[in-house]
C-alpha positions as CSV (number, residue, x, y, z in Angstrom):
1,M,-61.9,-26.8,72.4
2,Q,-60.8,-30.2,73.8
3,Q,-58.8,-32.1,71.2
4,L,-58.6,-35.9,70.6
5,K,-55.0,-37.2,71.0
6,E,-55.3,-39.4,68.0
7,Y,-57.4,-39.7,64.9
8,K,-57.4,-43.3,63.8
9,E,-60.4,-43.5,61.5
10,F,-63.0,-41.2,60.1
11,F,-66.7,-41.4,59.1
12,V,-68.8,-39.5,56.6
13,D,-72.5,-39.9,57.3
14,K,-74.8,-40.5,54.3
15,Y,-77.9,-38.4,54.4
16,S,-79.0,-37.3,51.0
17,N,-78.7,-40.4,48.7
18,T,-76.7,-38.3,46.2
19,Y,-73.0,-37.9,45.4
20,A,-72.8,-35.0,48.0
21,E,-71.4,-37.3,50.7
22,T,-69.3,-39.2,48.2
23,L,-67.5,-36.0,47.4
24,E,-67.3,-35.2,51.1
25,A,-65.5,-38.6,51.7
26,Y,-63.1,-37.9,48.8
27,G,-62.3,-34.4,50.1
28,L,-61.6,-35.8,53.5
29,A,-59.4,-38.6,52.1
30,N,-57.5,-36.0,50.2
31,L,-56.9,-33.8,53.3
32,I,-55.8,-36.8,55.4
33,D,-53.4,-37.9,52.6
34,E,-52.0,-34.3,52.5
35,I,-51.5,-34.2,56.3
36,L,-49.6,-37.6,56.2
37,S,-47.5,-36.4,53.3
38,R,-46.6,-33.1,55.0
39,S,-45.8,-35.1,58.2
40,N,-43.3,-37.2,56.1
41,V,-45.1,-40.5,56.8
42,S,-43.4,-43.1,54.6
43,N,-45.5,-45.6,52.6
44,R,-48.6,-43.7,53.6
45,K,-52.0,-45.2,52.6
46,V,-55.5,-43.8,52.9
47,E,-58.3,-46.3,52.2
48,I,-62.0,-45.6,51.6
49,F,-64.7,-48.1,52.5
50,D,-68.4,-47.8,51.6
51,K,-70.2,-49.2,54.7
52,G,-73.8,-48.6,53.4
53,L,-75.0,-45.9,55.8
54,Y,-71.6,-44.1,55.9
55,Y,-68.1,-44.0,54.4
56,L,-65.2,-45.1,56.5
57,I,-61.8,-43.5,55.8
58,K,-58.8,-45.3,57.4
59,P,-55.2,-43.9,57.2
60,S,-52.3,-46.3,57.5
61,Q,-51.1,-44.3,60.4
62,S,-53.0,-42.4,63.0
63,I,-52.9,-38.6,62.9
64,T,-51.8,-37.1,66.2
65,D,-52.1,-33.7,67.8
66,E,-48.3,-33.4,67.5
67,M,-48.5,-33.9,63.7
68,L,-51.2,-31.2,63.5
69,S,-49.3,-28.7,65.7
70,K,-46.3,-28.9,63.4
71,L,-48.3,-28.3,60.2
72,S,-47.7,-25.0,58.3
73,Y,-50.7,-23.6,56.5
74,F,-51.6,-25.1,53.1
75,Q,-54.6,-24.6,50.8
76,I,-57.2,-27.4,51.2
77,I,-58.7,-26.1,48.0
78,K,-56.6,-23.9,45.7
79,F,-57.6,-20.4,45.1
80,L,-59.6,-20.1,41.9
81,K,-58.7,-17.1,39.6
82,K,-61.9,-16.2,37.7
83,E,-60.9,-13.4,35.5
84,A,-57.6,-12.1,34.1
85,D,-57.7,-9.2,36.5
86,T,-58.8,-11.2,39.6
87,K,-56.4,-10.5,42.4
88,V,-54.6,-13.6,43.6
89,P,-53.5,-13.7,47.3
90,D,-49.8,-12.7,47.6
91,D,-48.7,-15.6,49.7
92,I,-49.7,-18.5,47.5
93,G,-47.3,-17.9,44.5
94,N,-48.4,-19.8,41.4
95,N,-50.3,-22.4,43.4
96,Y,-53.8,-21.6,42.2
97,Y,-56.3,-22.5,39.5
98,D,-55.9,-20.1,36.6
99,Y,-59.2,-20.3,34.8
100,P,-58.5,-17.7,32.1
101,Y,-55.2,-19.3,31.1
102,Q,-56.6,-22.8,31.1
103,K,-59.6,-21.8,29.1
104,K,-57.3,-20.3,26.5
105,E,-55.3,-23.6,26.3
106,F,-58.4,-25.8,26.0
107,D,-60.0,-23.5,23.5
108,E,-56.9,-23.6,21.3
109,I,-57.0,-27.4,21.1
110,K,-60.8,-27.3,20.4
111,D,-60.2,-24.7,17.6
112,K,-57.4,-26.9,16.1
113,R,-59.8,-29.9,16.1
114,N,-62.5,-27.9,14.5
115,K,-60.2,-26.6,11.7
116,I,-59.0,-30.2,10.9
117,S,-62.5,-31.6,10.9
118,T,-63.9,-28.9,8.6
119,D,-60.9,-28.7,6.2
120,K,-62.3,-29.8,2.9
121,K,-58.8,-30.0,1.3
122,L,-57.9,-32.9,3.6
123,K,-58.6,-36.5,2.5
124,P,-60.4,-38.7,5.1
125,E,-57.2,-40.5,6.0
126,E,-55.2,-37.3,6.3
127,K,-58.0,-35.8,8.5
128,K,-58.0,-38.9,10.7
129,E,-54.2,-38.9,11.0
130,K,-54.1,-35.2,12.0
131,L,-56.9,-35.6,14.6
132,L,-55.1,-38.6,16.1
133,A,-51.9,-36.6,16.4
134,L,-53.7,-33.8,18.1
135,Q,-55.4,-36.2,20.5
136,K,-52.0,-37.7,21.4
137,Q,-50.7,-34.2,22.1
138,Y,-53.7,-33.4,24.2
139,E,-53.3,-36.7,26.2
140,S,-49.5,-36.1,26.8
141,E,-50.2,-32.5,28.1
142,F,-53.2,-33.5,30.3
143,G,-52.4,-33.3,34.0
144,K,-49.3,-31.2,33.2
145,K,-49.9,-28.2,31.0
146,L,-53.6,-28.9,30.9
147,D,-55.3,-29.0,34.3
148,E,-57.2,-32.2,35.0
149,A,-59.7,-30.3,37.2
150,F,-60.6,-27.8,34.5
151,D,-63.9,-29.5,33.6
152,V,-65.0,-29.0,37.2
153,Y,-63.8,-25.5,38.1
154,K,-65.0,-24.0,34.8
155,N,-68.5,-24.6,36.3
156,M,-67.4,-23.2,39.6
157,V,-66.5,-19.8,38.1
158,K,-70.3,-19.3,37.5
159,N,-72.9,-19.3,40.3
160,P,-70.8,-21.2,42.9
161,Y,-67.9,-18.8,42.6
162,T,-68.8,-16.6,45.6
163,G,-69.2,-19.6,47.8
164,Y,-66.0,-21.1,46.5
165,V,-64.0,-17.9,47.4
166,K,-65.7,-17.8,50.8
167,A,-64.8,-21.4,51.5
168,H,-61.2,-20.8,50.5
169,S,-61.0,-17.7,52.7
170,I,-62.1,-19.4,55.9
171,L,-58.7,-21.0,56.4
172,H,-56.6,-18.6,54.3
173,N,-57.7,-15.6,56.4
174,K,-57.2,-17.4,59.7
175,Q,-53.8,-19.0,59.0
176,K,-52.6,-18.4,62.6
177,Y,-55.5,-20.6,63.7
178,F,-54.8,-23.3,61.1
179,Y,-54.2,-26.0,63.7
180,S,-57.5,-25.4,65.4
181,L,-59.5,-25.4,62.2
182,I,-57.8,-28.6,60.9
183,A,-58.5,-30.2,64.3
184,E,-62.2,-29.1,64.0
185,I,-62.4,-30.8,60.6
186,L,-60.9,-34.1,61.8
187,G,-62.9,-34.0,65.0
188,F,-66.2,-33.6,63.1
189,Y,-65.6,-36.8,61.1
190,S,-64.2,-38.8,64.1
191,A,-67.6,-40.1,65.1
192,I,-70.8,-41.4,63.5
193,P,-73.2,-39.7,63.0
194,N,-71.5,-36.5,62.2
195,V,-72.8,-33.8,64.5
196,V,-72.1,-30.1,64.0
197,P,-70.3,-29.1,67.3
198,K,-71.0,-26.1,69.4
199,I,-67.6,-24.4,69.6
200,K,-66.4,-21.3,71.5
201,R,-63.5,-20.0,69.5
202,E,-61.1,-17.3,70.4
203,F,-61.6,-16.1,66.8
204,K,-64.6,-15.7,64.5
205,I,-65.4,-17.4,61.2
206,D,-68.5,-17.5,59.1
207,E,-69.5,-21.1,59.9
208,K,-72.3,-21.4,57.3
209,L,-71.7,-21.7,53.6
210,T,-74.5,-21.7,51.0
211,A,-75.1,-25.2,49.7
212,Q,-74.5,-25.3,45.9
213,Q,-76.3,-27.7,43.6
214,L,-73.1,-28.5,41.8
215,Y,-71.9,-30.4,44.9
216,S,-75.2,-31.1,46.5
217,P,-77.7,-31.7,43.6
218,N,-80.7,-32.0,45.9
219,Q,-80.0,-28.7,47.8
220,G,-79.8,-25.9,45.2
221,K,-81.9,-22.8,45.2
222,G,-85.6,-23.6,44.6
223,L,-88.5,-25.6,46.2
224,N,-86.1,-27.5,48.4
225,Q,-87.9,-27.7,51.8
226,Y,-87.4,-31.0,53.6
227,K,-90.9,-30.5,55.0
228,A,-93.2,-29.1,52.3
229,D,-94.9,-26.5,54.6
230,N,-94.2,-23.5,52.3
231,A,-92.6,-22.6,49.0
232,N,-89.3,-21.3,50.2
233,M,-87.1,-20.2,47.3
234,T,-84.0,-19.4,49.4
235,N,-80.7,-21.3,49.4
236,L,-80.0,-23.9,52.1
237,D,-77.1,-23.4,54.4
238,S,-74.3,-26.0,55.0
239,Y,-71.7,-26.4,57.8
240,W,-68.4,-25.0,56.5
241,V,-66.5,-28.2,57.1
242,Q,-68.9,-30.3,55.0
243,E,-69.0,-27.7,52.2
244,L,-65.2,-27.4,52.1
245,M,-64.8,-31.2,51.8
246,K,-67.4,-31.4,49.1
247,I,-65.6,-28.7,47.0
248,S,-62.2,-30.5,47.6
249,G,-63.7,-33.8,46.6
250,A,-65.3,-32.3,43.5
251,L,-62.0,-30.9,42.3
252,Q,-60.4,-34.4,42.7
253,M,-63.1,-36.8,41.6
254,M,-66.0,-35.1,39.8
255,I,-66.5,-35.3,36.0
256,C,-68.4,-32.6,34.2
257,Q,-69.3,-33.1,30.5
258,F,-71.5,-30.9,28.3
259,V,-74.0,-32.4,25.9
260,K,-75.4,-30.5,23.0
261,V,-79.2,-30.3,22.9
262,G,-80.4,-28.1,20.1
263,S,-78.5,-24.9,20.2
264,S,-77.7,-25.1,23.9
265,Y,-75.5,-27.2,26.1
266,D,-76.8,-29.2,29.1
267,L,-74.5,-30.6,31.7
268,K,-73.9,-34.2,32.9
269,I,-72.1,-34.7,36.1
270,F,-70.5,-38.1,37.1
271,V,-68.9,-39.1,40.4
272,P,-67.6,-42.7,40.8
273,E,-68.4,-44.6,43.9
274,Y,-66.2,-47.4,45.2
275,K,-66.9,-50.2,47.7
276,Q,-63.3,-50.2,48.7
277,I,-60.3,-48.3,47.2
278,L,-57.0,-46.8,48.1
279,W,-57.1,-43.0,47.7
280,S,-54.0,-43.0,45.6
281,K,-55.5,-45.6,43.3
282,A,-58.7,-43.7,43.0
283,R,-56.8,-40.6,41.9
284,E,-54.7,-42.5,39.5
285,L,-57.8,-44.0,37.8
286,M,-59.5,-40.6,37.6
287,L,-56.5,-38.9,36.0
288,E,-56.2,-41.6,33.3
289,F,-60.0,-41.7,32.8
290,K,-60.2,-37.9,32.3
291,R,-57.3,-38.0,29.9
292,H,-59.5,-39.8,27.4
293,L,-62.8,-38.0,28.0
294,K,-65.0,-36.9,25.1
295,S,-68.5,-35.4,25.4
296,V,-71.2,-37.0,23.3
297,S,-75.0,-37.3,23.5
298,P,-76.6,-38.1,26.9
299,I,-77.4,-41.8,26.7
300,K,-74.2,-42.6,24.8
301,L,-72.3,-40.7,27.5
302,D,-73.6,-42.9,30.3
303,I,-72.7,-46.0,28.3
304,L,-69.2,-44.9,27.2
305,N,-68.3,-43.7,30.6
306,V,-69.1,-47.0,32.2
307,L,-67.3,-48.9,29.5
308,N,-64.3,-46.6,29.5
309,F,-64.0,-46.7,33.3
310,S,-64.3,-50.5,33.4
311,V,-61.5,-50.9,30.8
312,N,-59.4,-48.3,32.6
313,F,-59.8,-50.1,35.9
314,I,-58.9,-53.5,34.4
315,Q,-55.9,-52.2,32.6
316,R,-54.5,-50.4,35.6
317,S,-55.2,-53.2,38.2
318,E,-52.9,-56.0,37.1
319,E,-53.3,-57.9,40.4
320,F,-57.1,-57.6,40.5
321,T,-59.3,-60.7,40.4
322,G,-63.0,-61.1,41.1
323,R,-66.0,-59.1,40.0
324,L,-65.6,-55.4,39.2
325,K,-68.8,-54.8,41.1
326,N,-67.1,-56.0,44.3
327,T,-64.8,-52.9,44.1
328,I,-66.7,-50.3,42.1
329,N,-70.4,-49.6,42.8
330,G,-70.8,-47.4,39.8
331,F,-71.4,-43.7,38.9
332,H,-73.6,-41.1,40.5
333,S,-75.1,-39.2,37.6
334,V,-76.8,-35.8,37.6
335,Y,-78.3,-34.1,34.5
336,Q,-78.5,-30.3,34.6
337,K,-80.8,-28.6,32.0
338,D,-79.6,-25.4,30.5
339,L,-82.2,-22.6,31.3
340,G,-80.2,-19.7,29.9
341,Q,-78.5,-17.9,32.8
342,N,-78.5,-21.0,35.0
343,K,-78.8,-24.8,34.9
344,A,-81.4,-26.8,36.9
345,V,-81.2,-30.4,38.0
346,A,-83.5,-32.4,35.8
347,N,-82.4,-35.9,36.8
348,I,-80.5,-37.7,39.6
349,A,-79.5,-41.3,38.9
350,F,-77.0,-44.0,39.6
351,L,-75.3,-46.1,36.9
352,E,-74.2,-49.5,38.0
353,I,-70.9,-51.1,37.0
354,P,-71.7,-54.3,35.1
355,D,-72.1,-57.2,37.5
356,F,-71.1,-59.7,34.9
357,I,-67.5,-58.6,34.5
358,E,-65.4,-61.1,36.4
359,I,-61.6,-61.3,36.2
360,K,-60.2,-64.7,36.9
361,D,-56.7,-64.2,35.6
362,R,-54.8,-62.0,33.2
363,K,-56.1,-63.9,30.2
364,S,-59.8,-63.2,31.2
365,A,-58.8,-59.6,32.0
366,N,-57.4,-59.2,28.4
367,E,-60.6,-60.8,27.0
368,W,-62.8,-58.4,28.8
369,I,-60.7,-55.4,27.6
370,E,-61.2,-56.7,24.1
371,I,-64.9,-57.2,24.5
372,L,-65.6,-53.9,26.1
373,N,-63.4,-51.9,23.6
374,S,-65.2,-53.7,20.8
375,Q,-68.7,-52.8,22.1
376,K,-67.5,-49.2,22.9
377,S,-66.5,-48.9,19.2
378,I,-70.0,-49.9,18.1
379,I,-71.8,-47.6,20.6
380,S,-69.5,-44.7,19.6
381,S,-70.6,-45.0,15.9
382,I,-74.4,-44.8,16.7
383,K,-76.1,-41.4,16.2
384,E,-78.4,-40.8,19.1
385,Q,-81.6,-39.8,17.3
386,G,-84.9,-41.4,16.2
387,D,-85.3,-45.1,17.1
388,A,-81.6,-45.3,17.9
389,I,-82.5,-43.9,21.3
390,Q,-84.5,-47.1,22.1
391,G,-81.5,-49.2,21.0
392,L,-79.1,-47.3,23.2
393,L,-81.5,-47.5,26.1
394,A,-81.7,-51.2,25.7
395,Y,-77.9,-51.4,25.8
396,R,-77.6,-49.1,28.8
397,N,-80.2,-51.3,30.7
398,F,-78.1,-54.4,29.8
399,L,-74.9,-52.7,31.0
400,S,-76.3,-51.4,34.3
401,G,-78.5,-54.3,35.1
402,G,-76.7,-57.3,33.6
403,D,-79.9,-58.2,31.8
404,L,-78.9,-60.3,28.7
405,Q,-82.4,-59.9,27.3
406,S,-81.8,-56.2,26.9
407,F,-78.6,-57.0,25.0
408,F,-80.6,-59.3,22.7
409,K,-83.1,-56.5,22.2
410,F,-80.1,-54.2,21.3
411,C,-78.8,-56.8,18.8
412,N,-82.1,-57.1,17.1
413,W,-82.4,-53.4,16.7
414,Y,-78.7,-53.0,15.7
415,S,-78.9,-55.5,12.9
416,V,-81.6,-53.4,11.2
417,Y,-79.7,-50.2,11.9
418,L,-76.5,-51.6,10.5
419,M,-78.1,-52.7,7.3
420,Q,-79.6,-49.3,6.8
421,A,-76.3,-47.5,7.4
422,L,-74.3,-49.8,5.2
423,S,-76.8,-49.3,2.3
424,K,-75.9,-45.6,2.5
425,E,-72.1,-46.5,2.6
426,Q,-71.8,-45.2,6.2
427,Y,-69.0,-47.5,7.0
428,Y,-68.3,-45.8,10.3
429,I,-71.3,-47.9,11.6
430,K,-69.4,-51.1,12.5
431,P,-70.6,-54.7,12.6
432,F,-69.8,-56.9,15.6
433,K,-66.7,-59.0,15.2
434,I,-67.3,-62.7,15.3
435,E,-64.2,-63.4,17.4
436,T,-65.2,-60.8,20.0
437,L,-68.8,-62.1,20.1
438,N,-67.5,-65.6,20.8
439,L,-65.5,-64.2,23.8
440,F,-68.5,-62.2,25.0
441,Y,-71.0,-65.1,24.9
442,M,-68.5,-67.5,26.4
443,N,-68.0,-65.2,29.4
444,M,-71.8,-64.6,29.7
445,D,-72.7,-68.3,29.6
446,N,-74.4,-70.2,32.4
447,E,-76.2,-73.5,32.9
448,T,-79.6,-71.9,32.2
449,L,-78.8,-70.3,28.9
450,N,-76.3,-72.8,27.4
451,L,-75.0,-70.2,25.0
452,S,-71.8,-72.2,24.3
453,E,-73.9,-75.1,23.0
454,I,-75.8,-72.8,20.7
455,I,-73.0,-70.8,19.1
456,A,-70.8,-74.0,18.7
457,N,-73.6,-75.9,16.9
458,E,-72.6,-76.5,13.3
459,G,-76.2,-75.9,12.1
460,F,-76.4,-72.6,13.9
461,K,-73.0,-71.5,12.4
462,A,-74.1,-72.5,8.9
463,V,-77.4,-70.6,9.1
464,A,-75.6,-67.5,10.6
465,Q,-73.1,-67.6,7.8
466,A,-75.8,-67.8,5.2
467,I,-77.5,-64.7,6.7
468,R,-74.1,-63.0,6.7
469,K,-73.3,-63.9,3.1
470,S,-76.7,-62.6,2.0
471,T,-76.4,-59.3,3.9
472,V,-73.5,-57.6,5.6
473,S,-70.7,-59.4,3.7
474,L,-72.2,-58.3,0.4
475,Q,-72.4,-54.7,1.6
476,Y,-68.7,-54.8,2.2
477,T,-68.1,-56.2,-1.3
478,P,-67.6,-53.7,-4.2
479,K,-70.8,-53.5,-6.3
480,D,-69.1,-54.8,-9.4
481,A,-67.8,-57.8,-7.6
482,R,-71.1,-58.9,-6.1
483,K,-72.6,-62.2,-7.4
484,F,-75.7,-62.1,-5.3
485,E,-78.5,-59.8,-4.4
486,I,-78.5,-58.2,-1.0
487,R,-81.4,-59.2,1.3
488,Y,-82.1,-55.8,2.8
489,G,-85.2,-56.8,4.8
490,L,-83.8,-59.9,6.3
491,A,-82.9,-58.3,9.7
492,Q,-86.4,-57.1,10.3
493,E,-87.9,-60.4,9.1
494,L,-85.7,-62.4,11.4
495,Q,-86.8,-60.2,14.4
496,N,-90.5,-60.6,13.5
497,K,-90.4,-64.4,12.9
498,S,-88.4,-65.1,16.1
499,K,-91.6,-64.6,18.2
500,S,-92.5,-68.3,17.8
501,K,-90.7,-71.5,17.0
502,A,-93.0,-72.4,14.2
503,D,-92.6,-69.1,12.5
504,L,-88.8,-69.1,12.9
505,A,-88.5,-72.7,11.6
506,T,-90.6,-71.9,8.5
507,F,-88.7,-68.6,7.9
508,I,-85.3,-70.2,8.2
509,G,-86.4,-73.2,6.0
510,E,-87.6,-70.9,3.2
511,F,-84.6,-68.6,3.5
512,I,-82.1,-71.5,3.2
513,A,-84.0,-73.0,0.3
514,T,-83.7,-69.7,-1.6
515,Y,-80.1,-69.2,-0.5
516,N,-79.0,-72.6,-1.7
517,A,-80.9,-72.2,-5.0
518,E,-79.2,-68.8,-5.6
519,T,-75.8,-70.3,-4.8
520,A,-76.4,-73.2,-7.3
521,K,-77.5,-70.8,-10.0
522,V,-74.4,-68.6,-9.7
523,A,-72.2,-71.7,-9.7
524,E,-73.9,-72.9,-12.9
525,K,-73.2,-69.6,-14.6
526,N,-69.5,-69.5,-13.4
527,S,-68.4,-73.0,-14.4
528,G,-69.0,-74.6,-11.1
529,T,-67.5,-71.8,-8.9
530,S,-70.2,-71.1,-6.3
531,F,-68.5,-68.2,-4.4
532,R,-70.2,-69.3,-1.1
533,A,-71.0,-72.6,0.5
534,N,-74.5,-74.2,0.5
535,V,-76.2,-75.0,3.8
536,K,-76.2,-78.8,4.0
537,D,-79.3,-80.8,4.9
538,E,-77.6,-82.2,8.0
539,E,-76.6,-78.7,9.1
540,L,-80.2,-77.5,8.7
541,A,-81.4,-80.6,10.7
542,Q,-78.9,-79.7,13.5
543,F,-80.3,-76.2,13.6
544,Y,-83.9,-77.4,13.9
545,T,-82.8,-79.7,16.8
546,L,-81.3,-76.7,18.5
547,L,-84.5,-74.7,17.9
548,D,-86.5,-77.5,19.6
549,K,-84.4,-77.2,22.7
550,H,-84.1,-73.4,23.1
551,P,-86.5,-70.5,23.0
552,S,-87.0,-69.0,19.5
553,R,-86.4,-65.5,20.7
554,L,-83.0,-66.6,22.1
555,I,-82.0,-68.3,18.8
556,G,-83.3,-65.3,16.8
557,A,-81.3,-62.8,18.9
558,L,-78.1,-64.8,18.5
559,L,-78.7,-65.1,14.8
560,A,-79.2,-61.3,14.7
561,S,-75.8,-60.8,16.4
562,Y,-73.8,-63.5,14.5
563,G,-75.7,-63.1,11.2
564,F,-74.8,-59.5,10.9
565,A,-71.2,-59.8,12.2
566,L,-68.0,-60.2,10.3
567,K,-64.6,-61.6,11.0
568,A,-62.1,-59.0,12.3
569,K,-60.1,-58.9,9.1
570,E,-63.3,-58.1,7.0
571,V,-64.3,-55.0,9.0
572,K,-63.3,-51.7,7.5
573,E,-61.5,-49.6,10.2
574,E,-63.1,-46.3,9.6
575,G,-63.4,-43.4,12.1
576,T,-66.8,-42.5,13.6
577,E,-68.9,-39.9,11.7
578,D,-68.4,-37.3,14.4
579,L,-64.6,-37.0,14.9
580,N,-65.1,-33.8,16.8
581,E,-65.5,-33.5,20.5
582,E,-68.7,-31.8,21.4
583,N,-68.1,-29.2,24.2
584,E,-69.3,-25.8,25.3
């Protein structure tokens, strides 16, 4: 086989519109980085670019035939030990994935977490303290004692295991031809489009590996014909080079999380996609991201992964400025439904990274970290059932599409949800913090919306405070210290009356009149001590002027967010209801 003298750049052709080629690009980047490392290239860099129709991988230094000829054999993918009695190849030492051992380690942590959570002798604070200590232990051991790829290869020991072992053996069983096989891999990706070469080798390998839906979600066993001319239920074959790179990329950059649905566990798979990233940076971000992973319900999982990944990126990219969307496209997402013996792909989607997150300097970076962490805390406390699903869908639409109207829809829903939860003393359901809302809306402001003008208006602030003092503030006040009746239906009324300016104006006027009368009555009973401020006539007039200038739905939604928020010092810092991590 004629060899190229230098390999300067590499291409991964996109052909399926799934994460299959993204994994392929990551596997190739990992291989290139390993070759440079073993060739003692100093200050090595491998950069990945998304070029739309293909991925471009550029090393800081060309790979030469001389480099390849000096390489000793190494495992592109580590051997995976499935069972305690699985025979491990003699020549790899301890350099393999030990599934039985890792499962035991992860199960022990899970059992400890369950015991703490179900221990009725522990007070809530003691339980929280012990769970936090266990979480810190887990995080400190992750990537060391606990394998960061475990979430992925625990799915590989099932149906894809035979294909995995076969992929590993192609190079392992032909170590004397390692140079030729590595050259074949690099040669395949040295031109675009990638074309499977016709090669006459002096040795034989099994060139075709069965495509697995874990790495290629659109190519699993089933009705998968590209041309629907028959119902062929056989597996599709894949060129060994591509399948090997996909497996390698999955072990480095795939995220597998189980979600409990009834008595079974479905699987959600995520793969981040970048517009441009150094491979070393991508790996660093993935390790830190996985260290803090928790499995929750499906829609919440989408939201929390996007929020967590955004925070992680900002925290670990001190020099970064610009929009996050310019660097990270988002997450490929696949939902696999549990069918008993196997799982089937039920949904293939893509989650966009928020387009509205823009870092101008370190101050704005810290603001966005505070905003995203605050909203993450609120989302974490919501139980994904009943009408909460609609609220979470609205928030996910906002996050992925940057549609502020979806956020307002979420705020309207959440104000009702919060009031219902607090009436049951479910203080793990958290209100927005006023300070963080201010930061959020200031960062979301534009000339069309003029959010800054609205939230800074003294009339708006006075009306929002009156709503707050009639609802959420009272629910955080001990019953024996309350001087006023809680207006339980106010959130729903506000949402209904915001559909027109006339209705909202009438509703607010009547509410403020009642509010001021109640305030005066309590002051009269308590020797002039009112316990809360009246809304002044001039403040109400300012509010009406604001309402004349802006849509009623916008004003109503902002009142729903601010009217049911609290200052940071007023919020009870309670844990979420479900302190346990859901996992299979």
